[in-house]
Structure formats: C-alpha cells, structure tokens
C-alpha positions in Angstrom: 23.0 -36.2 0.4 21.6 -33.1 -1.5 22.7 -30.3 0.2 20.4 -28.0 0.5 20.1 -24.3 -1.1 19.1 -22.0 2.3 18.1 -19.4 1.0 17.4 -15.7 3.4 13.6 -13.8 3.3 14.1 -10.2 5.4 11.2 -7.9 5.2 12.1 -3.8 6.5 8.7 -1.9 4.7 7.2 1.5 4.4 5.6 3.4 2.1 6.5 7.6 3.5 4.3 10.8 2.6 7.2 13.2 3.5 3.5 15.8 4.0 2.6 14.1 7.4 3.9 15.6 9.8 4.3 12.5 12.2 7.3 10.3 12.7 7.3 6.9 11.9 9.1 4.7 14.7 9.6 1.3 15.7 6.2 1.5 17.8 4.7 1.7 14.5 6.7 -1.5 12.8 5.7 -3.5 16.0 2.2 -2.7 16.2 1.4 -3.8 12.4 3.5 -7.4 13.0 6.7 -7.5 13.4 8.2 -10.7 12.9 11.7 -12.8 13.7 13.1 -14.7 13.1 11.2 -18.6 12.7 7.9 -16.6 13.6 8.1 -15.5 10.1 6.8 -19.1 9.5 3.5 -17.9 10.6 2.9 -16.2 7.5 3.0 -18.9 5.8 -0.4 -19.5 3.5 -1.0 -15.7 3.1 -1.1 -12.9 0.6 1.7 -11.6 1.6 5.9 -11.6 0.2 6.9 -13.1 2.6 4.0 -15.9 3.1 4.7 -16.3 -0.4 8.4 -17.1 -0.2 8.0 -18.8 2.7 5.3 -21.4 1.6 7.5 -21.7 -1.9 11.0 -22.9 0.1 8.6 -25.6 1.6 7.1 -26.6 -1.3 10.9 -27.2 -2.7 12.4 -30.4 -0.8 15.8 -28.2 -2.0 15.6 -25.4 0.0 15.8 -24.2 3.1 14.2 -21.2 5.1 16.6 -19.3 7.1 14.0 -16.4 8.5 15.3 -13.3 9.2 12.8 -10.6 10.2 9.6 -9.4 8.6 7.8 -6.0 9.3 5.9 -3.2 7.7 4.2 -0.1 10.0 0.9 1.9 8.3 2.2 4.3 5.4 2.6 8.1 7.6 5.2 10.1 8.4 9.6 10.2 8.1 10.9 6.9 9.4 13.3 7.8 13.1 16.6 6.3 12.5 16.0 4.3 15.9 13.5 2.1 13.5 16.2 2.0 10.7 19.3 1.0 13.0 16.9 -1.6 15.4 15.6 -3.1 12.0 18.4 -3.3 9.6 21.0 -3.7 11.4 18.6 -6.9 13.2 18.7 -8.7 9.6 22.1 -7.8 8.5 22.5 -9.4 12.1 21.2 -12.6 11.5 23.1 -12.6 7.3 26.0 -12.9 9.5 25.7 -15.1 11.8 23.2 -17.7 8.3 25.8 -16.9 5.6 23.2 -17.7 3.4 23.2 -19.4 0.0 21.0 -15.9 -1.3 18.6 -13.7 0.4 15.2 -12.6 -0.8 14.0 -9.5 1.1 10.1 -7.5 0.9 10.7 -4.1 0.7 8.9 -1.4 -0.6 10.3 1.5 -2.4 9.2 4.7 -1.5 10.8 4.8 2.1 12.2 7.6 3.1 13.3 8.3 6.5 15.6 10.5 9.1 19.0 8.5 7.1 18.3 9.2 3.7 15.7 10.6 0.7 15.9 6.5 -0.1 15.5 4.1 2.4 15.1 0.9 0.0 18.9 2.0 -1.5 20.0 2.1 1.6 18.8 -1.1 3.0 20.0 -2.6 0.0 23.3 -1.8 0.9 23.7 -2.8 4.3 22.5 -6.2 2.9 25.0 -6.3 0.0 28.1 -4.8 2.7 27.1 -8.2 4.9 27.5 -11.0 2.2 29.3 -9.5 -0.9 29.6 -9.2 -4.6 28.7 -12.9 -4.9 25.1 -13.7 -2.9 22.5 -12.4 -5.2 20.0 -10.9 -4.0 15.8 -10.8 -5.7 13.5 -8.2 -4.2 10.0 -7.4 -4.4 9.2 -3.8 -4.9 5.4 -2.5 -4.5 3.8 -1.7 -7.0 4.4 2.7 -6.2 8.2 2.3 -6.0 10.3 5.6 -6.9 12.6 2.6 -8.3 16.5 4.1 -7.6 19.1 3.4 -10.2 20.9 2.7 -6.3 18.4 0.7 -6.5 18.2 -1.5 -9.8 22.6 -1.6 -9.1 22.7 -3.2 -5.7 20.2 -6.4 -5.9 20.4 -8.7 -9.2 16.4 -9.1 -10.0 14.5 -7.2 -8.9 9.9 -7.7 -9.1 7.6 -5.5 -9.0 4.3 -6.3 -8.5 1.6 -6.5 -11.1 -1.1 -5.5 -10.0 -3.3 -3.0 -8.0 -4.8 -3.8 -5.8 -2.4 -5.4 -4.6 -3.8 -9.4 -5.0 -0.2 -10.8 -6.1 2.0 -10.6 -3.6 1.8 -14.4 -2.7 3.2 -14.4 -6.6 5.8 -11.9 -6.0 7.6 -13.7 -3.6 7.1 -17.2 -4.5 8.7 -15.9 -8.2 11.2 -14.3 -5.6 12.0 -17.8 -4.4 12.5 -19.4 -7.6 14.8 -16.5 -9.1 17.3 -16.4 -6.2 17.6 -20.2 -6.2 18.0 -20.5 -10.2 20.9 -17.3 -10.0 22.9 -19.4 -7.0 22.4 -22.3 -8.7 24.6 -20.6 -12.0 21.3 -21.7 -14.0 20.9 -17.3 -14.3 23.0 -14.7 -15.1 20.5 -10.9 -14.6 21.2 -8.0 -16.4 18.5 -4.9 -15.5 18.1 -2.3 -17.1 15.8 1.1 -16.1 14.0 3.9 -17.4 12.9 6.0 -15.6 10.0 8.9 -17.3 9.6 12.7 -15.5 5.6 11.6 -14.6 3.7 10.9 -11.4 0.2 10.0 -12.4 -2.5 9.6 -9.7 -4.1 6.5 -8.2 -7.6 5.9 -9.7 -6.4 5.1 -13.4 -3.7 2.9 -11.8 -7.2 0.4 -11.7 -5.1 -2.9 -13.0 -8.3 -4.5 -14.5 -8.4 -0.7 -17.0 -7.0 1.8 -19.2 -4.5 2.0 -19.3 -2.6 0.9 -17.1 -4.9 -3.1 -17.7 -2.8 -3.2 -21.9 -0.1 -1.4 -20.4 0.5 -4.6 -18.2 -0.3 -6.6 -20.8 2.9 -5.5 -22.8 5.3 -5.9 -19.6 3.9 -9.8 -19.3 4.0 -10.4 -23.3 7.6 -9.5 -22.7 8.1 -11.3 -19.8 7.3 -14.6 -22.1 10.2 -13.7 -24.9 12.5 -17.1 -23.5 16.0 -14.3 -22.9 13.6 -12.0 -20.6 13.0 -13.3 -16.2 10.6 -9.8 -15.6 9.5 -6.6 -16.7 8.3 -4.6 -14.1 6.4 -1.5 -13.8 6.8 1.6 -11.0 4.2 4.0 -11.8 5.8 6.1 -8.3 4.7 7.7 -4.9 3.9 10.7 -5.6 2.8 12.3 -2.3 7.3 10.8 -1.1 9.1 14.9 -1.7 12.6 12.9 -3.1 15.1 13.4 -5.6 14.6 11.0 -7.9 10.1 10.5 -8.9 8.4 9.5 -11.2 7.3 6.3 -12.8 9.8 4.0 -13.9 10.2 0.3 -15.9 13.2 -2.6 -15.1 14.1 -4.7 -17.4 15.5 -7.6 -16.8 17.2 -10.5 -19.3 19.6 -13.7 -18.8 22.6 -12.5 -19.8 21.0 -10.0 -22.6 22.1 -6.6 -21.5 20.8 -4.6 -24.9 17.5 -6.8 -25.2 16.7 -5.3 -21.5 17.2 -1.5 -23.0 15.7 -1.9 -26.3 12.8 -3.5 -23.6 12.6 -1.4 -21.0 12.8 1.3 -23.9 9.7 0.5 -25.1 7.4 -0.6 -22.7 8.7 3.3 -21.9 8.0 5.0 -24.8 4.0 3.5 -24.5 3.3 4.5 -20.9 4.8 8.2 -22.0 2.8 8.4 -24.7 -1.1 7.5 -23.2 0.3 10.0 -19.8 -2.6 12.2 -21.0 -5.3 8.7 -20.4 -3.8 8.9 -16.7 -5.8 12.0 -15.5 -8.4 10.8 -13.6 -12.2 10.9 -13.7 -13.3 11.9 -9.8 -16.6 13.9 -8.5 -17.2 16.4 -6.0 -18.1 15.5 -2.8 -21.6 16.7 -3.0 -22.3 15.6 -6.6 -21.1 12.6 -5.4 -23.6 12.3 -2.0 -26.0 13.1 -4.5 -25.3 10.1 -6.9 -24.6 7.8 -4.2 -28.4 8.9 -3.5 -30.3 8.9 -6.6 -29.1 5.8 -6.9 -32.0 2.4 -8.2 -29.3 -0.4 -6.1 -26.5 -0.3 -3.4 -24.4 -0.4 -2.1 -22.7 2.7 -3.7 -18.9 3.1 -3.0 -17.6 6.7 -2.5 -14.2 6.3 -1.9 -12.8 8.8 -0.4 -9.0 9.7 -2.4 -7.6 13.2 -0.3 -7.9 10.7 3.5 -6.3 7.1 2.4 -4.2 6.2 5.8 -3.1 3.5 2.7 -0.9 6.8 1.8 -0.2 8.1 5.5 -3.0 10.7 5.9 -4.1 10.8 9.5 -7.5 9.0 8.7 -9.6 10.9 10.8 -11.0 13.7 7.2 -15.1 14.6 7.5 -15.7 16.1 4.5 -17.7 13.2 3.8 -19.6 12.4 7.0 -20.2 15.9 7.0 -22.0 16.1 3.2 -23.5 12.8 4.1 -25.0 14.3 7.4 -26.4 17.8 6.4 -27.7 16.3 2.3 -30.3 13.6 3.8 -28.0 10.8 3.2 -29.9 7.9 4.6 -28.5 3.9 5.8 -24.8 4.8 4.8 -22.1 3.8 7.1 -17.7 4.5 6.9 -15.1 3.3 7.6 -13.3 4.6 9.5 -11.9 8.1 11.3 -9.7 8.2 14.0 -10.7 9.6 17.1 -9.5 8.5 20.1 -11.9 12.0 22.6 -14.3 10.1 20.3 -14.1 6.9 21.5 -13.2 7.7 25.4 -16.1 9.8 25.8 -17.8 6.4 24.1 -16.5 4.1 26.5 -17.4 5.8 29.4 -20.9 6.4 28.4 -21.1 2.3 26.7 -23.4 0.7 24.7 -26.4 2.2 23.9 -26.0 6.0 25.0 -27.0 9.1 23.7 -24.1 11.5 23.0 -22.6 14.3 22.0 -19.4 14.9 20.1 -17.0 17.2 17.1 -15.8 14.2 15.4 -13.4 13.6 13.1 -10.6 16.7 12.2 -8.1 17.0 15.3 -5.1 16.1 13.5 -4.9 18.7 11.5 -6.9 21.2 9.3 -6.3 19.3 5.8 -8.8 17.1 6.1 -12.1 19.0 7.0 -13.2 20.1 10.1 -14.7 18.8 13.3 -18.3 18.0 13.2 -20.8 18.8 15.8 -22.9 15.7 16.3 -25.3 13.9 18.5 -25.0 9.7 17.7 -25.9 6.5 19.3 -23.2 3.9 20.3 -24.3 1.5 18.5 -21.4 -1.4 18.9 -17.9 -1.3 21.7 -15.2 -3.7 20.4 -10.7 -4.3 20.6 -11.3 -4.1 16.5 -9.0 -7.3 15.7 -10.3 -8.5 12.4 -9.1 -10.4 9.5 -8.6 -9.7 6.2 -11.0 -11.2 3.3 -9.0 -11.0 0.7 -8.2 -10.8 -2.0 -5.5 -9.1 -0.8 -3.8 -9.8 2.6 -6.3 -12.8 2.7 -5.1 -14.4 5.9 -3.4 -11.6 8.1 -4.4 -10.7 11.2 -5.2 -6.3 12.0 -7.1 -4.6 14.2 -7.9 -1.2 14.9 -7.9 -1.2 18.0 -10.1 0.1 20.0 -12.8 0.2 17.9 -16.9 2.2 18.5 -20.0 2.1 15.7 -20.7 5.9 16.1 -25.1 5.4 14.6 -24.3 9.7 13.7 -28.0 11.4 13.7 -28.1 13.6 10.2 -31.2 16.6 10.4 -32.7 15.5 8.4 -33.6 12.6 10.7 -30.9 10.5 8.7 -28.2 8.3 9.7 -25.5 7.2 9.5 -23.2 4.8 11.0 -19.1 5.5 11.2 -16.6 3.4 12.2 -14.7 4.9 14.6 -11.4 3.6 16.0 -7.7 4.1 17.4 -5.9 3.4 14.3 -5.5 4.4 11.5 -5.8 1.2 8.5 -7.0 1.1 5.1 -10.3 0.8 4.9 -9.8 -2.0 1.7 -11.5 -5.1 3.4 -15.3 -5.8 3.9 -14.4 -7.6 6.8 -13.7 -4.6 8.9 -16.8 -3.2 7.8 -18.0 -7.4 9.1 -16.3 -6.9 12.2 -18.2 -4.2 13.8 -21.2 -5.9 13.2 -22.1 -3.7 9.4 -23.2 -5.8 6.4 -22.1 -4.2 4.1 -23.7 -5.5 1.3 -27.3 -4.0 2.7 -25.3 -1.0 2.6 -27.3 1.7 0.7 -23.6 3.8 0.8 -20.1 3.3 2.1 -17.4 5.7 2.5 -14.2 3.9 2.2 -10.8 5.9 2.7 -9.1 4.3 -0.8 -7.5 5.0 -3.5 -7.7 1.5 -5.9 -7.5 -0.8 -3.3 -10.9 -1.5 -2.1 -12.0 -2.8 -5.6 -10.0 -6.6 -5.0 -12.9 -6.6 -2.0 -15.7 -4.6 -2.9 -15.7 -4.2 -6.9 -17.9 -8.2 -6.0 -20.0 -6.3 -4.5 -20.7 -2.9 -5.4 -23.2 -1.7 -7.3 -21.7 0.7 -8.3 -17.6 2.6 -7.3 -16.9 6.8 -7.6 -14.2 8.7 -7.1 -14.5 11.5 -4.8 -11.6 14.6 -4.4 -11.2 14.6 -1.2 -9.2 17.4 0.8 -5.7 15.7 2.6 -2.6 14.4 2.0 -3.4 12.0 -0.5 -5.9 14.1 -3.2 -5.3 13.7 -6.0 -4.4 17.1 -7.3 -1.0 17.9 -7.0 -1.4 21.6 -6.9 -2.0 21.4 -3.6 1.3 20.1 -2.0 4.1 22.4 -1.8 6.7 20.4 -3.5 10.5 21.6 -2.7 13.3 18.8 -3.8 10.7 17.4 -6.5 13.2 17.7 -9.6 11.1 19.9 -12.6 9.7 19.6 -15.4 7.6 16.9 -14.2 3.8 15.7 -15.4 1.1 16.0 -14.8 1.9 19.4 -12.7 4.0 20.7 -16.2 3.1 20.8 -18.8 5.2 18.7 -21.2 
C-alpha cells in the first residue's frame, strides 16, 4: 500500500501600509476569516491560494493534507506582536505535532510587524526552525511583495502571483502543492536566483492586460517553458511599506541549474529596468474625471479612486470624488464605499425612507478629504454580507458590516447613492453593489475604491474606466509620503 505524502498547508498574509496610523491586531485577522485545522477545507473551490492547495491535494490520491491555520487581514498599519505570536505560534505548534513531508505557505510578501520589517522572513524562519533544512517549504507570495534575499534563502521555491488583478490565486496554490510534492519525492532540486531593481512602479500600469506588464509577464512565461525552469516570478513591490528592502524583484527557480537561474533573472530584470518609464501612470484630476464621466455617451463609466484604496491600507472614508459628483451635478451615480460608523448610527436610528442631515466621511484623518455636509435619504439597511462573484476571490464570503445605502442630494437636484459601511473592504467586485440593491450595469457612473483589482469584475460591464488622482494613503504620487527608511536613489522618486 502506497504511503501518502503529507503536505502541511498554512497561511498568514498581510499587506502593511506603514503610513497608516492604526495597528493591525489579532481581531482584524479573526474578522477577515481565521480558519483553523479542518475548517480550512471550507475554502475548497474558492479562488484562493489555500483553496487551490486544498483542491490539488484532494485530487491526488497519493497526497494527504495537514491543515494548520490560514488567515489574512485587510491591509492597514503595522501587525502587532500579539497577532504575530498567536498566528505563527499556532502554525509552529501544528508543525511540531504533525511532522509533515512538505509545507505550503500562503504569505503576502509586504507584511511589516512590530517585531520585524520583513514579516514573511520571520514566518519562514519560524517554520524552518521547526521542520529543519530537509523538509521542503514552497511559498506563494502576492505580486506586490517586497521580496527580500532572506525570503528566497528560507524557502525552497517562491511562487509570486502571475496576474493583477490576482485572478490566479488558486492556480498558484495548486502549483505550490505540485512543487512541494516533487521536492519531497526527490524529483526536483530547486535553485533560485533573485535580482532586485531600485524601482517602485505605481499600480495602474501593473495591470496584466496592458503594457508594459503584459509583455514582461509573457517573457517570464516563455522562460518557464524551458525544460530546467521551475518558475520565473516578478514581484512589483508595495511602495507604501517604508522598509529597507523595497523595489521590484525577479526570482527564477531552476532544477539544479544555478547559472541558468542567475542568467534568466538578470535578463528579465534588465528588460524591466529598460522599460521603467512605461510604468508612469496616466491619471485624471478629480474634476476632469467627473466631467468626462458626465459627458460620456453611455455608461457605466467606472472611476477608480486611486488614493483611497483600502486594498492598500487606507481608511476607506475618502470623500473627494463624492464631493465632486454632488457639486458638479452628476446623476445616476453610485459610490462604493465610505466607512462611517457615526453616519450608520444616524441612519439606523432614522430607518429606511427617512431623510437625514449629516457630515459624511473623512473622519479618520485629514488625508482623504473632508467631511461633506449632506442631506440624504436612507435607501436601505443591511448586514453587509455578500459572496464574491469573481474572478478574484470567487466564492469567498465577506461582509461590509452594518451597511446603509444613502441617496445623497446634490445642489443641482441630482442624487448620488453611497454605500456606507463599517468595514474597510476594497470594492473590487460587482457583488458589493448588487448585495445592496444597486445593479451596477444600470448606473451611469460607478466609483470604486480600488487601483486595479476591480478590473477583473468591472471591465466586462464598463463603457470606460478612468483612473483618478485622489488624495490618500495610496496616492500614485509617491512624493506625498514621508519616506524615512527607503534606500535612495529609487525610481520614480529619483532620476536614474
């Protein structure tokens, strides 16, 4: 009887915006979903790394899963020491008991904690200390990792996402399982090379469907078709983590061919560096964007609020675009989302159908606009629950928390629907609108708090997409941020 190969699966992911003034604690991971042991099997069939790993192991009768713990939190400020100890401690304890044949980890690559600038290296080091040097560790990272040499040294294989929006999460989870099994069976001897580039491109041109990212990734895929190449990955960096090892990275892993890994990593890195100017974003001002959307012959026109993207760690209560929509007379517009608990308290006390007067949004800081005095009708109230339609996060349950749709009255007689909620959730999926009774295909203008992820769901319905240069903690103008630890020079902050 064949002995099953036992693969441990765990995840601890956070994208840390070090400019955000609040901390990310254990409760934030629990609120976003903390799956322990067999509970992780609930993610089967979802477009997540853990879901892909669970499905791949279930489909291979020679493998058995050792589910440990998987969690992530909405991007935000530094991860607390308490959260690190609780989550890493549980993963380490599970590994000590299970003693698996291989480990698959779902990490991010841009986690900064109260304990370390390089959160992922800390997690990998703790796992490696438990399993020892012989047990393979295969790690999936977000495309926006600030990849460090220590991460590469500690993991046998690193697999960054291939796409932005990240629609290949389950694929990478399944690939990680295949790699881990091959190493454990002695069928693969991975050798990796890392090339770091002193550049931090802004998000919009990282979209996989356009240049320069499209052909850069095509080059990486061509490398992966070479017989000795295991993976050719590109990490585009997370510029809002002020840390000592920023910048894009190229990591190439081969089967026991270090010179080839070095040559290919340098070749792809040289191409990226030559094309760096192509990453400069082409954005509109707020007024230009709203006027353009109002003049469009058809809708919906999607306005991407680049500066207040909670997917990058913002407060998600920015008001700049809402103010312009109301002030300029935009009609048939909807905004997702604004976090404002005071407004929710007022709406819930008043009830559906009531008219309320309030100051809406921008209550966390002065970085994302100012509170807007509005008169609004409470259009609906809900618990904010929804299921992602996809392609990103397809099948995953989430919640906005207490939610109200406020129909805000503009000075020209126009009305703008605003989804007001408790939780900072990136509006990357049509389900966020639909769960609140707003059919996005029937609106002329949609505002989403997202940089690129929304494209996976919204591109098929959008007449036009406009990227808007709004204020906030994810602004595409990096000169607005008080970097203190970033090694210089680095492009585009510096001429190079």
